[in-house]
C-alpha positions in Angstrom: 94.9 108.3 114.1 92.1 106.1 113.0 92.5 102.3 112.8 92.5 102.3 108.9 95.2 104.8 108.9 97.5 102.6 111.1 96.6 99.5 108.8 97.3 101.5 105.7 100.9 102.5 107.2 101.6 98.9 108.0 100.6 97.5 104.7 102.8 100.6 103.1 105.8 99.6 105.3 105.6 96.0 104.4 105.3 96.9 100.7 108.3 99.3 100.8 110.4 96.7 102.5 109.6 94.2 99.8 110.4 96.8 97.1 113.6 97.7 98.8 114.7 94.1 99.1 114.1 93.6 95.3 115.6 97.3 94.6 112.1 98.4 93.0 111.4 101.4 95.1 110.9 103.7 92.1 109.2 101.2 90.1 106.7 100.2 92.6 105.8 103.6 93.6 105.0 104.5 90.0 103.0 101.4 89.4 101.1 101.8 92.5 100.3 105.3 91.5 99.0 104.2 88.1 96.8 101.6 89.5 95.3 104.0 92.0 94.8 106.4 89.3 93.3 104.1 87.1 90.8 103.1 89.8 89.9 106.4 90.9 89.5 107.7 87.3 87.0 105.0 86.6 84.3 105.6 89.1 82.3 102.6 87.9 85.4 100.2 88.5 86.0 101.8 91.9 82.3 101.3 93.0 82.5 97.7 91.6 85.9 97.0 93.6 84.5 98.6 97.0 81.0 97.0 96.7 80.7 94.5 99.7 78.1 92.4 97.8 80.3 91.4 95.1 82.2 88.4 95.6 85.9 88.6 96.4 86.8 86.1 93.7 85.3 88.1 91.1 87.0 91.2 92.1 90.3 89.3 92.2 89.8 87.9 88.7 88.9 91.3 87.3 92.1 92.8 88.9 94.3 90.0 87.6 92.8 90.5 84.0 93.4 94.3 84.1 96.7 94.3 85.8 98.5 91.2 85.3 101.6 91.6 83.4 101.4 95.4 83.3 102.5 96.0 87.0 105.0 93.9 88.9 103.9 91.0 91.0 104.7 93.0 94.2 102.1 95.6 93.4 99.4 93.0 92.1 99.8 90.9 95.2 99.6 93.9 97.4 96.3 95.0 95.6 94.8 91.5 95.8 95.8 91.3 99.3 93.8 94.2 100.1 90.9 93.1 98.3 90.9 89.7 99.8 91.1 91.2 103.5 88.1 93.8 102.5 90.4 96.6 102.7 89.8 98.2 99.0 89.3 101.7 100.3 92.9 101.7 101.7 94.4 102.0 98.3 94.8 105.9 98.2 96.3 106.0 101.9 98.5 103.0 101.0 100.0 105.0 98.1 100.3 108.1 100.2 102.1 106.1 103.1 104.4 104.3 100.7 105.5 107.5 99.2 106.2 109.0 102.4 108.2 106.0 103.5 110.0 106.0 100.3 110.8 109.5 100.4 112.0 109.3 104.0 114.2 106.1 103.4 115.7 107.8 100.3 116.4 111.3 101.8 113.7 113.1 99.6 110.6 115.2 100.0 107.8 116.5 97.9 107.3 120.2 97.9 104.2 121.9 96.6 105.1 125.3 95.4 102.4 127.8 94.6 103.0 130.7 92.5 100.9 133.5 91.0 102.5 132.5 87.6 103.8 129.4 86.3 107.7 128.6 87.2 110.3 128.3 84.6 112.6 125.3 85.0 115.5 127.3 86.5 113.1 128.8 89.0 111.8 125.4 90.1 115.5 124.1 90.3 116.6 127.2 92.5 113.6 126.7 94.9 114.4 122.9 95.2 118.1 123.7 95.8 117.1 126.3 98.5 114.7 124.2 100.5 117.0 121.2 100.0 119.4 123.3 102.3 116.6 123.9 104.8 115.1 120.5 104.9 118.4 118.7 104.6 116.5 116.3 102.0 116.4 116.1 98.1 113.5 118.1 97.1 111.0 117.1 94.4 108.6 120.2 93.1 105.1 120.1 92.3 104.2 123.4 90.9 100.7 125.2 91.4 99.4 128.2 89.9 97.2 130.4 92.2 96.7 134.2 90.8 95.2 135.0 94.1 98.6 135.0 95.8 99.4 138.3 93.8 103.0 137.8 94.2 105.7 135.5 95.9 105.2 131.9 96.8 104.1 129.4 99.2 106.1 126.1 99.7 104.5 123.2 101.5 106.8 120.3 102.5 104.9 117.8 104.5 103.3 119.4 107.2 105.1 122.4 107.0 104.2 125.6 105.1 106.6 128.3 104.3 104.4 131.5 103.4 106.5 133.9 101.1 103.4 135.4 99.4 102.2 138.9 98.9 98.7 137.9 100.0 100.2 136.3 103.1 102.1 139.1 104.1 98.9 141.4 103.7 97.0 139.0 105.9 99.6 139.0 108.6 99.9 142.9 108.6 96.2 143.2 108.8 96.1 140.7 111.7 98.9 142.7 113.5 97.0 145.9 113.2 93.8 144.5 114.5 95.6 143.2 117.3 97.4 146.7 118.1 94.1 148.5 117.6 92.4 146.2 120.2 94.9 147.5 123.0 
């Protein structure tokens, strides 16, 4: 694990504890996600924010001008703290770690469901319910369409992959046939 990853986890844990103390976990997650999205969507602003030769006070002034009154004090202070300590590049990792910590604390998990066709709302609810039983957590579904699956679906929850796709089954069958022919 890299040093930056460890540092980002510490910031995320501290931010989570502050948000939890003020009962604003969902709000902080949403605002932090929006801020990171805005910064990443505007490549010039991101370069400006991470440029080492631009004075920190100017970066802080830009951040305050852009986000003050639009996000909570917790989020703005955290972002400014990262800039002050020259750790601007940790923003995305901070968001990922915050979401993970919040989900763990709230007994939730994010599932990325990949299917060859778009899921209906009922199908998504059914998948969420089935995987809630398996994982023991409340599941939030993010749907991805990938026609190369041919049929079935894959579900990724954290670092676990449940592959029930037709293409996955065909790949496993091919591998088993190759192994049996090698004997």
